[in-house]
Every structure is written in structure tokens, then in C-alpha cells.
All heavy atoms as a GROMACS GRO file, in nm:
protein
  589
    1MET      N    1 -13.367   4.618 -24.218
    1MET     CA    2 -13.288   4.608 -24.101
    1MET      C    3 -13.334   4.712 -24.007
    1MET      O    4 -13.350   4.824 -24.040
    1MET     CB    5 -13.141   4.601 -24.126
    1MET     CG    6 -13.050   4.573 -24.010
    1MET     SD    7 -12.880   4.583 -24.036
    1MET     CE    8 -12.833   4.538 -24.189
    2ASN      N    9 -13.328   4.690 -23.884
    2ASN     CA   10 -13.360   4.798 -23.774
    2ASN      C   11 -13.258   4.894 -23.786
    2ASN      O   12 -13.129   4.877 -23.776
    2ASN     CB   13 -13.348   4.711 -23.641
    2ASN     CG   14 -13.400   4.796 -23.538
    2ASN    OD1   15 -13.421   4.911 -23.545
    2ASN    ND2   16 -13.435   4.733 -23.417
    3PRO      N   17 -13.309   5.026 -23.791
    3PRO     CA   18 -13.214   5.141 -23.789
    3PRO      C   19 -13.116   5.144 -23.666
    3PRO      O   20 -13.005   5.190 -23.678
    3PRO     CB   21 -13.308   5.255 -23.787
    3PRO     CG   22 -13.444   5.200 -23.843
    3PRO     CD   23 -13.444   5.063 -23.800
    4PHE      N   24 -13.168   5.107 -23.542
    4PHE     CA   25 -13.083   5.095 -23.428
    4PHE      C   26 -12.965   5.015 -23.446
    4PHE      O   27 -12.857   5.036 -23.413
    4PHE     CB   28 -13.169   5.053 -23.305
    4PHE     CG   29 -13.083   5.043 -23.186
    4PHE    CD1   30 -13.029   5.139 -23.111
    4PHE    CD2   31 -13.057   4.908 -23.127
    4PHE    CE1   32 -12.946   5.127 -23.000
    4PHE    CE2   33 -12.981   4.901 -23.019
    4PHE     CZ   34 -12.933   5.013 -22.955
    5LEU      N   35 -12.996   4.882 -23.498
    5LEU     CA   36 -12.885   4.788 -23.529
    5LEU      C   37 -12.787   4.850 -23.626
    5LEU      O   38 -12.665   4.820 -23.622
    5LEU     CB   39 -12.935   4.657 -23.575
    5LEU     CG   40 -13.025   4.578 -23.471
    5LEU    CD1   41 -13.069   4.454 -23.542
    5LEU    CD2   42 -12.934   4.553 -23.346
    6ILE      N   43 -12.829   4.923 -23.733
    6ILE     CA   44 -12.740   4.974 -23.834
    6ILE      C   45 -12.653   5.083 -23.758
    6ILE      O   46 -12.537   5.088 -23.783
    6ILE     CB   47 -12.825   5.041 -23.946
    6ILE    CG1   48 -12.886   4.936 -24.034
    6ILE    CG2   49 -12.732   5.133 -24.028
    6ILE    CD1   50 -12.994   4.997 -24.138
    7LEU      N   51 -12.705   5.168 -23.675
    7LEU     CA   52 -12.634   5.266 -23.608
    7LEU      C   53 -12.528   5.197 -23.516
    7LEU      O   54 -12.416   5.246 -23.510
    7LEU     CB   55 -12.725   5.340 -23.520
    7LEU     CG   56 -12.653   5.457 -23.429
    7LEU    CD1   57 -12.595   5.558 -23.513
    7LEU    CD2   58 -12.760   5.510 -23.341
    8VAL      N   59 -12.564   5.087 -23.450
    8VAL     CA   60 -12.465   5.012 -23.357
    8VAL      C   61 -12.361   4.953 -23.452
    8VAL      O   62 -12.242   4.966 -23.404
    8VAL     CB   63 -12.534   4.907 -23.275
    8VAL    CG1   64 -12.449   4.830 -23.200
    8VAL    CG2   65 -12.637   4.979 -23.178
    9LEU      N   66 -12.395   4.904 -23.566
    9LEU     CA   67 -12.292   4.849 -23.644
    9LEU      C   68 -12.196   4.949 -23.705
    9LEU      O   69 -12.077   4.928 -23.697
    9LEU     CB   70 -12.358   4.775 -23.758
    9LEU     CG   71 -12.267   4.707 -23.864
    9LEU    CD1   72 -12.197   4.602 -23.791
    9LEU    CD2   73 -12.346   4.642 -23.972
   10VAL      N   74 -12.251   5.073 -23.741
   10VAL     CA   75 -12.163   5.178 -23.789
   10VAL      C   76 -12.070   5.227 -23.681
   10VAL      O   77 -11.944   5.245 -23.699
   10VAL     CB   78 -12.239   5.298 -23.840
   10VAL    CG1   79 -12.163   5.417 -23.870
   10VAL    CG2   80 -12.309   5.254 -23.975
   11VAL      N   81 -12.113   5.231 -23.547
   11VAL     CA   82 -12.026   5.276 -23.443
   11VAL      C   83 -11.929   5.166 -23.408
   11VAL      O   84 -11.812   5.209 -23.381
   11VAL     CB   85 -12.119   5.304 -23.317
   11VAL    CG1   86 -12.045   5.321 -23.185
   11VAL    CG2   87 -12.215   5.428 -23.330
   12LEU      N   88 -11.967   5.056 -23.412
   12LEU     CA   89 -11.864   4.941 -23.399
   12LEU      C   90 -11.748   4.940 -23.507
   12LEU      O   91 -11.632   4.929 -23.468
   12LEU     CB   92 -11.923   4.799 -23.386
   12LEU     CG   93 -12.007   4.766 -23.255
   12LEU    CD1   94 -12.086   4.646 -23.278
   12LEU    CD2   95 -11.915   4.764 -23.142
   13MET      N   96 -11.799   4.963 -23.630
   13MET     CA   97 -11.694   4.965 -23.727
   13MET      C   98 -11.610   5.096 -23.720
   13MET      O   99 -11.485   5.088 -23.743
   13MET     CB  100 -11.764   4.972 -23.871
   13MET     CG  101 -11.830   4.843 -23.895
   13MET     SD  102 -11.908   4.816 -24.077
   13MET     CE  103 -11.992   4.979 -24.093
   14GLY      N  104 -11.662   5.207 -23.684
   14GLY     CA  105 -11.575   5.317 -23.654
   14GLY      C  106 -11.488   5.290 -23.538
   14GLY      O  107 -11.363   5.328 -23.539
   15MET      N  108 -11.525   5.222 -23.435
   15MET     CA  109 -11.428   5.198 -23.323
   15MET      C  110 -11.321   5.102 -23.362
   15MET      O  111 -11.207   5.108 -23.318
   15MET     CB  112 -11.517   5.138 -23.202
   15MET     CG  113 -11.618   5.229 -23.141
   15MET     SD  114 -11.537   5.381 -23.073
   15MET     CE  115 -11.441   5.315 -22.947
   16VAL      N  116 -11.346   5.019 -23.455
   16VAL     CA  117 -11.247   4.927 -23.508
   16VAL      C  118 -11.150   5.006 -23.574
   16VAL      O  119 -11.022   4.995 -23.555
   16VAL     CB  120 -11.309   4.816 -23.605
   16VAL    CG1  121 -11.191   4.757 -23.699
   16VAL    CG2  122 -11.384   4.721 -23.540
   17VAL      N  123 -11.188   5.103 -23.668
   17VAL     CA  124 -11.081   5.188 -23.737
   17VAL      C  125 -11.005   5.275 -23.652
   17VAL      O  126 -10.890   5.282 -23.652
   17VAL     CB  127 -11.162   5.270 -23.846
   17VAL    CG1  128 -11.077   5.366 -23.903
   17VAL    CG2  129 -11.221   5.187 -23.952
   18VAL      N  130 -11.082   5.333 -23.543
   18VAL     CA  131 -11.002   5.412 -23.445
   18VAL      C  132 -10.901   5.350 -23.363
   18VAL      O  133 -10.791   5.378 -23.359
   18VAL     CB  134 -11.105   5.492 -23.346
   18VAL    CG1  135 -11.039   5.546 -23.229
   18VAL    CG2  136 -11.194   5.594 -23.427
   19SER      N  137 -10.932   5.222 -23.316
   19SER     CA  138 -10.854   5.139 -23.232
   19SER      C  139 -10.733   5.095 -23.321
   19SER      O  140 -10.608   5.080 -23.279
   19SER     CB  141 -10.913   5.029 -23.155
   19SER     OG  142 -10.970   4.946 -23.252
   20LEU      N  143 -10.765   5.068 -23.454
   20LEU     CA  144 -10.652   5.016 -23.547
   20LEU      C  145 -10.554   5.120 -23.571
   20LEU      O  146 -10.438   5.108 -23.559
   20LEU     CB  147 -10.719   4.970 -23.674
   20LEU     CG  148 -10.617   4.927 -23.774
   20LEU    CD1  149 -10.536   4.801 -23.727
   20LEU    CD2  150 -10.698   4.893 -23.920
   21VAL      N  151 -10.604   5.244 -23.589
   21VAL     CA  152 -10.515   5.354 -23.624
   21VAL      C  153 -10.420   5.393 -23.500
   21VAL      O  154 -10.310   5.420 -23.515
   21VAL     CB  155 -10.592   5.485 -23.662
   21VAL    CG1  156 -10.502   5.612 -23.675
   21VAL    CG2  157 -10.648   5.456 -23.818
   22ARG      N  158 -10.499   5.391 -23.373
   22ARG     CA  159 -10.427   5.426 -23.256
   22ARG      C  160 -10.320   5.329 -23.230
   22ARG      O  161 -10.213   5.357 -23.185
   22ARG     CB  162 -10.518   5.432 -23.139
   22ARG     CG  163 -10.607   5.574 -23.140
   22ARG     CD  164 -10.688   5.580 -23.036
   22ARG     NE  165 -10.609   5.592 -22.912
   22ARG     CZ  166 -10.657   5.562 -22.793
   22ARG    NH1  167 -10.784   5.519 -22.778
   22ARG    NH2  168 -10.577   5.571 -22.691
   23GLY      N  169 -10.356   5.190 -23.266
   23GLY     CA  170 -10.261   5.081 -23.231
   23GLY      C  171 -10.135   5.087 -23.336
   23GLY      O  172 -10.031   5.066 -23.288
   24ILE      N  173 -10.164   5.129 -23.462
   24ILE     CA  174 -10.048   5.140 -23.542
   24ILE      C  175  -9.965   5.257 -23.513
   24ILE      O  176  -9.835   5.252 -23.510
   24ILE     CB  177 -10.110   5.155 -23.687
   24ILE    CG1  178 -10.171   5.022 -23.729
   24ILE    CG2  179  -9.989   5.198 -23.793
   24ILE    CD1  180 -10.232   5.027 -23.877
   25ALA      N  181 -10.016   5.367 -23.476
   25ALA     CA  182  -9.955   5.489 -23.426
   25ALA      C  183  -9.859   5.462 -23.302
   25ALA      O  184  -9.750   5.485 -23.299
   25ALA     CB  185 -10.036   5.610 -23.400
   26THR      N  186  -9.924   5.374 -23.220
   26THR     CA  187  -9.843   5.341 -23.082
   26THR      C  188  -9.730   5.243 -23.126
   26THR      O  189  -9.616   5.247 -23.081
   26THR     CB  190  -9.936   5.272 -22.995
   26THR    OG1  191 -10.043   5.358 -22.958
   26THR    CG2  192  -9.858   5.236 -22.856
   27PHE      N  193  -9.750   5.156 -23.227
   27PHE     CA  194  -9.655   5.062 -23.272
   27PHE      C  195  -9.537   5.147 -23.329
   27PHE      O  196  -9.426   5.098 -23.302
   27PHE     CB  197  -9.712   4.960 -23.375
   27PHE     CG  198  -9.606   4.878 -23.438
   27PHE    CD1  199  -9.552   4.768 -23.369
   27PHE    CD2  200  -9.568   4.901 -23.576
   27PHE    CE1  201  -9.457   4.696 -23.437
   27PHE    CE2  202  -9.468   4.831 -23.637
   27PHE     CZ  203  -9.412   4.728 -23.573
   28LEU      N  204  -9.567   5.238 -23.417
   28LEU     CA  205  -9.459   5.304 -23.475
   28LEU      C  206  -9.369   5.400 -23.362
   28LEU      O  207  -9.267   5.400 -23.382
   28LEU     CB  208  -9.508   5.410 -23.583
   28LEU     CG  209  -9.571   5.349 -23.715
   28LEU    CD1  210  -9.634   5.440 -23.786
   28LEU    CD2  211  -9.462   5.261 -23.777
   29LYS      N  212  -9.451   5.446 -23.274
   29LYS     CA  213  -9.385   5.533 -23.162
   29LYS      C  214  -9.305   5.442 -23.082
   29LYS      O  215  -9.182   5.459 -23.027
   29LYS     CB  216  -9.486   5.595 -23.084
   29LYS     CG  217  -9.430   5.702 -22.995
   29LYS     CD  218  -9.543   5.766 -22.909
   29LYS     CE  219  -9.643   5.846 -22.999
   29LYS     NZ  220  -9.735   5.916 -22.894
   30SER      N  221  -9.356   5.310 -23.049
   30SER     CA  222  -9.282   5.205 -22.964
   30SER      C  223  -9.150   5.156 -23.035
   30SER      O  224  -9.053   5.148 -22.976
   30SER     CB  225  -9.371   5.096 -22.906
   30SER     OG  226  -9.398   5.014 -23.025
   31THR      N  227  -9.160   5.140 -23.158
   31THR     CA  228  -9.057   5.103 -23.246
   31THR      C  229  -8.942   5.200 -23.230
   31THR      O  230  -8.815   5.164 -23.214
   31THR     CB  231  -9.081   5.067 -23.388
   31THR    OG1  232  -9.192   4.978 -23.388
   31THR    CG2  233  -8.973   5.025 -23.471
   32ARG      N  234  -8.973   5.329 -23.264
   32ARG     CA  235  -8.876   5.432 -23.233
   32ARG      C  236  -8.809   5.434 -23.106
   32ARG      O  237  -8.685   5.449 -23.083
   32ARG     CB  238  -8.928   5.579 -23.282
   32ARG     CG  239  -8.883   5.635 -23.401
   32ARG     CD  240  -8.930   5.761 -23.431
   32ARG     NE  241  -9.054   5.755 -23.515
   32ARG     CZ  242  -9.173   5.804 -23.472
   32ARG    NH1  243  -9.184   5.886 -23.378
   32ARG    NH2  244  -9.280   5.778 -23.551
   33THR      N  245  -8.904   5.427 -23.004
   33THR     CA  246  -8.855   5.448 -22.871
   33THR      C  247  -8.771   5.322 -22.832
   33THR      O  248  -8.662   5.328 -22.767
   33THR     CB  249  -8.970   5.433 -22.760
   33THR    OG1  250  -9.052   5.540 -22.798
   33THR    CG2  251  -8.924   5.452 -22.629
   34ASP      N  252  -8.797   5.199 -22.885
   34ASP     CA  253  -8.713   5.079 -22.856
   34ASP      C  254  -8.590   5.089 -22.926
   34ASP      O  255  -8.484   5.031 -22.860
   34ASP     CB  256  -8.796   4.956 -22.895
   34ASP     CG  257  -8.918   4.924 -22.810
   34ASP    OD1  258  -8.916   4.967 -22.706
   34ASP    OD2  259  -8.988   4.834 -22.858
   35LEU      N  260  -8.578   5.144 -23.037
   35LEU     CA  261  -8.445   5.156 -23.108
   35LEU      C  262  -8.355   5.254 -23.037
   35LEU      O  263  -8.238   5.240 -23.038
   35LEU     CB  264  -8.464   5.198 -23.250
   35LEU     CG  265  -8.532   5.102 -23.345
   35LEU    CD1  266  -8.567   5.155 -23.485
   35LEU    CD2  267  -8.453   4.965 -23.354
   36GLU      N  268  -8.399   5.354 -22.979
   36GLU     CA  269  -8.332   5.465 -22.909
   36GLU      C  270  -8.290   5.435 -22.768
   36GLU      O  271  -8.198   5.499 -22.721
   36GLU     CB  272  -8.398   5.601 -22.927
   36GLU     CG  273  -8.415   5.642 -23.052
   36GLU     CD  274  -8.510   5.772 -23.070
   36GLU    OE1  275  -8.567   5.812 -22.972
   36GLU    OE2  276  -8.532   5.814 -23.187
   37SER      N  277  -8.367   5.341 -22.700
   37SER     CA  278  -8.337   5.303 -22.564
   37SER      C  279  -8.240   5.189 -22.551
   37SER      O  280  -8.236   5.103 -22.641
   37SER     CB  281  -8.469   5.283 -22.491
   37SER     OG  282  -8.524   5.168 -22.535
   38PRO      N  283  -8.167   5.181 -22.441
   38PRO     CA  284  -8.085   5.060 -22.413
   38PRO      C  285  -8.165   4.946 -22.396
   38PRO      O  286  -8.292   4.949 -22.365
   38PRO     CB  287  -8.009   5.087 -22.292
   38PRO     CG  288  -8.092   5.202 -22.222
   38PRO     CD  289  -8.159   5.273 -22.333
   39ASN      N  290  -8.115   4.822 -22.410
   39ASN     CA  291  -8.185   4.700 -22.407
   39ASN      C  292  -8.243   4.687 -22.259
   39ASN      O  293  -8.161   4.708 -22.152
   39ASN     CB  294  -8.096   4.579 -22.440
   39ASN     CG  295  -8.070   4.580 -22.583
   39ASN    OD1  296  -8.142   4.634 -22.663
   39ASN    ND2  297  -7.963   4.501 -22.614
   40SER      N  298  -8.358   4.652 -22.232
   40SER     CA  299  -8.423   4.628 -22.106
   40SER      C  300  -8.497   4.501 -22.114
   40SER      O  301  -8.542   4.440 -22.213
   40SER     CB  302  -8.507   4.740 -22.057
   40SER     OG  303  -8.615   4.755 -22.164
   41SER      N  304  -8.525   4.451 -22.001
   41SER     CA  305  -8.598   4.322 -21.995
   41SER      C  306  -8.742   4.347 -21.970
   41SER      O  307  -8.789   4.445 -21.901
   41SER     CB  308  -8.548   4.230 -21.870
   41SER     OG  309  -8.576   4.293 -21.752
   42GLY      N  310  -8.834   4.267 -22.036
   42GLY     CA  311  -8.972   4.272 -22.035
   42GLY      C  312  -9.037   4.368 -22.127
   42GLY      O  313  -8.957   4.443 -22.186
   43PRO      N  314  -9.164   4.381 -22.143
   43PRO     CA  315  -9.222   4.467 -22.245
   43PRO      C  316  -9.221   4.615 -22.190
   43PRO      O  317  -9.232   4.632 -22.068
   43PRO     CB  318  -9.367   4.415 -22.249
   43PRO     CG  319  -9.391   4.339 -22.121
   43PRO     CD  320  -9.264   4.288 -22.081
   44SER      N  321  -9.208   4.703 -22.277
   44SER     CA  322  -9.203   4.854 -22.238
   44SER      C  323  -9.344   4.895 -22.216
   44SER      O  324  -9.456   4.826 -22.263
   44SER     CB  325  -9.137   4.930 -22.343
   44SER     OG  326  -9.212   4.924 -22.463
   45GLU      N  327  -9.368   5.014 -22.173
   45GLU     CA  328  -9.499   5.080 -22.153
   45GLU      C  329  -9.571   5.077 -22.286
   45GLU      O  330  -9.693   5.065 -22.300
   45GLU     CB  331  -9.494   5.211 -22.085
   45GLU     CG  332  -9.612   5.285 -22.068
   45GLU     CD  333  -9.600   5.416 -21.990
   45GLU    OE1  334  -9.491   5.440 -21.929
   45GLU    OE2  335  -9.695   5.498 -22.010
   46MET      N  336  -9.495   5.129 -22.388
   46MET     CA  337  -9.566   5.140 -22.528
   46MET      C  338  -9.608   5.010 -22.573
   46MET      O  339  -9.714   5.004 -22.649
   46MET     CB  340  -9.460   5.210 -22.617
   46MET     CG  341  -9.433   5.355 -22.578
   46MET     SD  342  -9.576   5.456 -22.571
   46MET     CE  343  -9.577   5.499 -22.751
   47GLN      N  344  -9.534   4.906 -22.559
   47GLN     CA  345  -9.578   4.778 -22.612
   47GLN      C  346  -9.698   4.721 -22.546
   47GLN      O  347  -9.785   4.660 -22.603
   47GLN     CB  348  -9.454   4.676 -22.590
   47GLN     CG  349  -9.335   4.702 -22.677
   47GLN     CD  350  -9.216   4.620 -22.643
   47GLN    OE1  351  -9.199   4.578 -22.545
   47GLN    NE2  352  -9.131   4.599 -22.749
   48LEU      N  353  -9.713   4.751 -22.412
   48LEU     CA  354  -9.830   4.701 -22.336
   48LEU      C  355  -9.947   4.791 -22.394
   48LEU      O  356 -10.061   4.730 -22.404
   48LEU     CB  357  -9.805   4.732 -22.184
   48LEU     CG  358  -9.706   4.639 -22.120
   48LEU    CD1  359  -9.682   4.688 -21.978
   48LEU    CD2  360  -9.749   4.492 -22.126
   49LYS      N  361  -9.930   4.918 -22.424
   49LYS     CA  362 -10.041   4.998 -22.472
   49LYS      C  363 -10.082   4.953 -22.614
   49LYS      O  364 -10.201   4.947 -22.642
   49LYS     CB  365 -10.006   5.147 -22.487
   49LYS     CG  366 -10.103   5.237 -22.532
   49LYS     CD  367 -10.062   5.385 -22.528
   49LYS     CE  368 -10.169   5.469 -22.576
   49LYS     NZ  369 -10.130   5.608 -22.584
   50GLN      N  370  -9.985   4.916 -22.691
   50GLN     CA  371 -10.022   4.863 -22.821
   50GLN      C  372 -10.095   4.730 -22.813
   50GLN      O  373 -10.182   4.709 -22.883
   50GLN     CB  374  -9.883   4.833 -22.900
   50GLN     CG  375  -9.898   4.763 -23.039
   50GLN     CD  376  -9.761   4.724 -23.087
   50GLN    OE1  377  -9.657   4.743 -23.037
   50GLN    NE2  378  -9.779   4.649 -23.191
   51ASN      N  379 -10.061   4.633 -22.722
   51ASN     CA  380 -10.136   4.514 -22.708
   51ASN      C  381 -10.274   4.549 -22.654
   51ASN      O  382 -10.365   4.491 -22.715
   51ASN     CB  383 -10.062   4.421 -22.596
   51ASN     CG  384  -9.939   4.362 -22.655
   51ASN    OD1  385  -9.922   4.358 -22.774
   51ASN    ND2  386  -9.868   4.300 -22.568
   52LYS      N  387 -10.291   4.645 -22.561
   52LYS     CA  388 -10.424   4.682 -22.521
   52LYS      C  389 -10.515   4.725 -22.629
   52LYS      O  390 -10.623   4.694 -22.660
   52LYS     CB  391 -10.421   4.786 -22.422
   52LYS     CG  392 -10.561   4.835 -22.362
   52LYS     CD  393 -10.531   4.939 -22.269
   52LYS     CE  394 -10.666   5.005 -22.223
   52LYS     NZ  395 -10.631   5.131 -22.151
   53LEU      N  396 -10.456   4.820 -22.728
   53LEU     CA  397 -10.522   4.880 -22.829
   53LEU      C  398 -10.571   4.766 -22.935
   53LEU      O  399 -10.674   4.763 -22.998
   53LEU     CB  400 -10.453   4.988 -22.904
   53LEU     CG  401 -10.444   5.106 -22.819
   53LEU    CD1  402 -10.353   5.212 -22.860
   53LEU    CD2  403 -10.577   5.177 -22.787
   54MET      N  404 -10.473   4.688 -22.965
   54MET     CA  405 -10.506   4.570 -23.058
   54MET      C  406 -10.613   4.468 -23.004
   54MET      O  407 -10.681   4.430 -23.083
   54MET     CB  408 -10.377   4.498 -23.104
   54MET     CG  409 -10.280   4.591 -23.197
   54MET     SD  410 -10.349   4.633 -23.345
   54MET     CE  411 -10.321   4.792 -23.358
   55PHE      N  412 -10.602   4.441 -22.882
   55PHE     CA  413 -10.706   4.361 -22.816
   55PHE      C  414 -10.840   4.427 -22.835
   55PHE      O  415 -10.953   4.365 -22.851
   55PHE     CB  416 -10.672   4.329 -22.672
   55PHE     CG  417 -10.765   4.225 -22.618
   55PHE    CD1  418 -10.756   4.088 -22.652
   55PHE    CD2  419 -10.856   4.266 -22.523
   55PHE    CE1  420 -10.845   3.999 -22.601
   55PHE    CE2  421 -10.942   4.177 -22.462
   55PHE     CZ  422 -10.927   4.045 -22.504
   56GLN      N  423 -10.848   4.561 -22.813
   56GLN     CA  424 -10.966   4.628 -22.826
   56GLN      C  425 -11.019   4.617 -22.959
   56GLN      O  426 -11.145   4.608 -22.987
   56GLN     CB  427 -10.953   4.786 -22.790
   56GLN     CG  428 -10.942   4.806 -22.636
   56GLN     CD  429 -10.923   4.948 -22.600
   56GLN    OE1  430 -10.915   5.029 -22.704
   56GLN    NE2  431 -10.932   4.982 -22.492
   57ARG      N  432 -10.936   4.632 -23.064
   57ARG     CA  433 -10.978   4.629 -23.199
   57ARG      C  434 -11.045   4.476 -23.230
   57ARG      O  435 -11.142   4.477 -23.296
   57ARG     CB  436 -10.855   4.640 -23.295
   57ARG     CG  437 -10.892   4.629 -23.437
   57ARG     CD  438 -10.764   4.623 -23.527
   57ARG     NE  439 -10.673   4.528 -23.502
   57ARG     CZ  440 -10.677   4.408 -23.546
   57ARG    NH1  441 -10.777   4.355 -23.623
   57ARG    NH2  442 -10.576   4.318 -23.504
   58ILE      N  443 -10.977   4.378 -23.176
   58ILE     CA  444 -11.033   4.249 -23.194
   58ILE      C  445 -11.171   4.228 -23.128
   58ILE      O  446 -11.274   4.175 -23.196
   58ILE     CB  447 -10.932   4.142 -23.131
   58ILE    CG1  448 -10.811   4.147 -23.225
   58ILE    CG2  449 -11.000   4.001 -23.131
   58ILE    CD1  450 -10.689   4.059 -23.159
   59LEU      N  451 -11.191   4.284 -23.009
   59LEU     CA  452 -11.311   4.283 -22.944
   59LEU      C  453 -11.432   4.352 -23.033
   59LEU      O  454 -11.544   4.306 -23.045
   59LEU     CB  455 -11.312   4.343 -22.806
   59LEU     CG  456 -11.237   4.263 -22.700
   59LEU    CD1  457 -11.229   4.338 -22.567
   59LEU    CD2  458 -11.307   4.132 -22.690
   60TYR      N  459 -11.392   4.479 -23.079
   60TYR     CA  460 -11.493   4.551 -23.167
   60TYR      C  461 -11.526   4.470 -23.283
   60TYR      O  462 -11.635   4.480 -23.342
   60TYR     CB  463 -11.440   4.696 -23.202
   60TYR     CG  464 -11.410   4.773 -23.069
   60TYR    CD1  465 -11.307   4.858 -23.061
   60TYR    CD2  466 -11.504   4.792 -22.983
   60TYR    CE1  467 -11.284   4.943 -22.955
   60TYR    CE2  468 -11.499   4.871 -22.865
   60TYR     CZ  469 -11.378   4.947 -22.856
   60TYR     OH  470 -11.369   5.028 -22.742
   61GLN      N  471 -11.424   4.419 -23.358
   61GLN     CA  472 -11.455   4.341 -23.479
   61GLN      C  473 -11.529   4.222 -23.445
   61GLN      O  474 -11.635   4.181 -23.520
   61GLN     CB  475 -11.315   4.286 -23.536
   61GLN     CG  476 -11.242   4.397 -23.608
   61GLN     CD  477 -11.116   4.334 -23.669
   61GLN    OE1  478 -11.040   4.270 -23.596
   61GLN    NE2  479 -11.077   4.374 -23.798
   62GLY      N  480 -11.510   4.152 -23.337
   62GLY     CA  481 -11.596   4.042 -23.299
   62GLY      C  482 -11.736   4.079 -23.278
   62GLY      O  483 -11.832   4.012 -23.309
   63ALA      N  484 -11.758   4.191 -23.198
   63ALA     CA  485 -11.891   4.243 -23.177
   63ALA      C  486 -11.970   4.274 -23.297
   63ALA      O  487 -12.083   4.255 -23.320
   63ALA     CB  488 -11.883   4.364 -23.072
   64ALA      N  489 -11.896   4.330 -23.393
   64ALA     CA  490 -11.955   4.369 -23.527
   64ALA      C  491 -11.990   4.245 -23.612
   64ALA      O  492 -12.105   4.245 -23.664
   64ALA     CB  493 -11.862   4.464 -23.607
   65ILE      N  494 -11.906   4.152 -23.604
   65ILE     CA  495 -11.932   4.026 -23.669
   65ILE      C  496 -12.063   3.958 -23.622
   65ILE      O  497 -12.153   3.901 -23.680
   65ILE     CB  498 -11.825   3.938 -23.672
   65ILE    CG1  499 -11.703   3.989 -23.771
   65ILE    CG2  500 -11.848   3.779 -23.722
   65ILE    CD1  501 -11.571   3.921 -23.758
   66LEU      N  502 -12.068   3.969 -23.474
   66LEU     CA  503 -12.178   3.891 -23.412
   66LEU      C  504 -12.307   3.968 -23.447
   66LEU      O  505 -12.417   3.908 -23.466
   66LEU     CB  506 -12.151   3.887 -23.252
   66LEU     CG  507 -12.059   3.785 -23.220
   66LEU    CD1  508 -12.032   3.788 -23.068
   66LEU    CD2  509 -12.103   3.646 -23.254
   67LEU      N  510 -12.298   4.100 -23.452
   67LEU     CA  511 -12.412   4.180 -23.480
   67LEU      C  512 -12.468   4.149 -23.617
   67LEU      O  513 -12.582   4.130 -23.643
   67LEU     CB  514 -12.385   4.331 -23.468
   67LEU     CG  515 -12.515   4.428 -23.487
   67LEU    CD1  516 -12.617   4.396 -23.386
   67LEU    CD2  517 -12.455   4.569 -23.478
   68VAL      N  518 -12.375   4.141 -23.712
   68VAL     CA  519 -12.405   4.119 -23.862
   68VAL      C  520 -12.478   3.973 -23.866
   68VAL      O  521 -12.575   3.945 -23.925
   68VAL     CB  522 -12.300   4.116 -23.952
   68VAL    CG1  523 -12.318   4.066 -24.082
   68VAL    CG2  524 -12.249   4.265 -23.957
   69ALA      N  525 -12.414   3.876 -23.794
   69ALA     CA  526 -12.471   3.743 -23.790
   69ALA      C  527 -12.610   3.738 -23.727
   69ALA      O  528 -12.702   3.669 -23.774
   69ALA     CB  529 -12.380   3.647 -23.706
   70LEU      N  530 -12.637   3.816 -23.622
   70LEU     CA  531 -12.756   3.826 -23.556
   70LEU      C  532 -12.867   3.890 -23.661
   70LEU      O  533 -12.985   3.832 -23.666
   70LEU     CB  534 -12.746   3.915 -23.429
   70LEU     CG  535 -12.878   3.935 -23.357
   70LEU    CD1  536 -12.929   3.814 -23.280
   70LEU    CD2  537 -12.860   4.048 -23.254
   71VAL      N  538 -12.829   3.981 -23.719
   71VAL     CA  539 -12.916   4.046 -23.823
   71VAL      C  540 -12.950   3.944 -23.943
   71VAL      O  541 -13.057   3.930 -23.974
   71VAL     CB  542 -12.856   4.174 -23.879
   71VAL    CG1  543 -12.936   4.228 -24.003
   71VAL    CG2  544 -12.850   4.290 -23.768
   72LEU      N  545 -12.847   3.871 -23.983
   72LEU     CA  546 -12.877   3.776 -24.089
   72LEU      C  547 -12.972   3.670 -24.048
   72LEU      O  548 -13.047   3.628 -24.113
   72LEU     CB  549 -12.734   3.722 -24.149
   72LEU     CG  550 -12.654   3.824 -24.222
   72LEU    CD1  551 -12.524   3.764 -24.265
   72LEU    CD2  552 -12.729   3.871 -24.345
   73PHE      N  553 -12.948   3.618 -23.924
   73PHE     CA  554 -13.034   3.504 -23.878
   73PHE      C  555 -13.168   3.563 -23.838
   73PHE      O  556 -13.272   3.479 -23.858
   73PHE     CB  557 -12.966   3.436 -23.754
   73PHE     CG  558 -12.856   3.349 -23.800
   73PHE    CD1  559 -12.720   3.366 -23.742
   73PHE    CD2  560 -12.875   3.235 -23.871
   73PHE    CE1  561 -12.628   3.286 -23.782
   73PHE    CE2  562 -12.777   3.149 -23.911
   73PHE     CZ  563 -12.641   3.168 -23.869
   74SER      N  564 -13.188   3.680 -23.794
   74SER     CA  565 -13.324   3.730 -23.773
   74SER      C  566 -13.410   3.766 -23.897
   74SER      O  567 -13.533   3.767 -23.884
   74SER     CB  568 -13.310   3.857 -23.692
   74SER     OG  569 -13.262   3.959 -23.762
   75LYS      N  570 -13.331   3.766 -24.012
   75LYS     CA  571 -13.417   3.797 -24.134
   75LYS      C  572 -13.472   3.662 -24.194
   75LYS      O  573 -13.570   3.674 -24.278
   75LYS     CB  574 -13.320   3.861 -24.234
   75LYS     CG  575 -13.278   3.994 -24.214
   75LYS     CD  576 -13.396   4.091 -24.216
   75LYS     CE  577 -13.358   4.224 -24.197
   75LYS     NZ  578 -13.476   4.315 -24.196
   76ARG      N  579 -13.444   3.554 -24.144
   76ARG     CA  580 -13.491   3.424 -24.208
   76ARG      C  581 -13.626   3.400 -24.160
   76ARG      O  582 -13.695   3.422 -24.089
   76ARG     CB  583 -13.408   3.306 -24.141
   76ARG     CG  584 -13.286   3.307 -24.215
   76ARG     CD  585 -13.204   3.179 -24.166
   76ARG     NE  586 -13.077   3.168 -24.250
   76ARG     CZ  587 -13.008   3.063 -24.244
   76ARG    NH1  588 -13.039   2.966 -24.182
   76ARG    NH2  589 -12.888   3.066 -24.317
   0.00000   0.00000   0.00000
């Protein structure tokens, strides 16, 4: 496998882990904040940040899967 593609794959996998951890930390923080605050309408700032981080994780995972598929198909 091309060393450049391996490096890109490792970076993408690292970004998946980083965005997952940040999303979980934001989720825990937003849960605490939501429990302590009075009821309000609409999503809070922390919930919007959590959605953004989880969407980033999905994008990184998709890119990593596409890269692996590209590598597998190029080996044929």
C-alpha cells in the first residue's frame, strides 16, 4: 500500500477518535447544563456543538471507509 495513503488513513482515524471524544465530552457537559437550567425552547448552544462534532465524526469515518475501499480496489 502506498505510504501516503497509509498516513492519510491514520490521520483520518485519529480525527474520528478526536471528534468522538470531543462529542462525548460535549454531550456530558450539555446534559449537566440542561439539567441545571430552566426549560427553554429550541436546542441549546451545547446541543448544537454536539451535533456539529458528531457530524464531523461521521464525515471522517466516511472518508476513511472510502480510502480503504479505494486501496482495496486499486490492489486488484
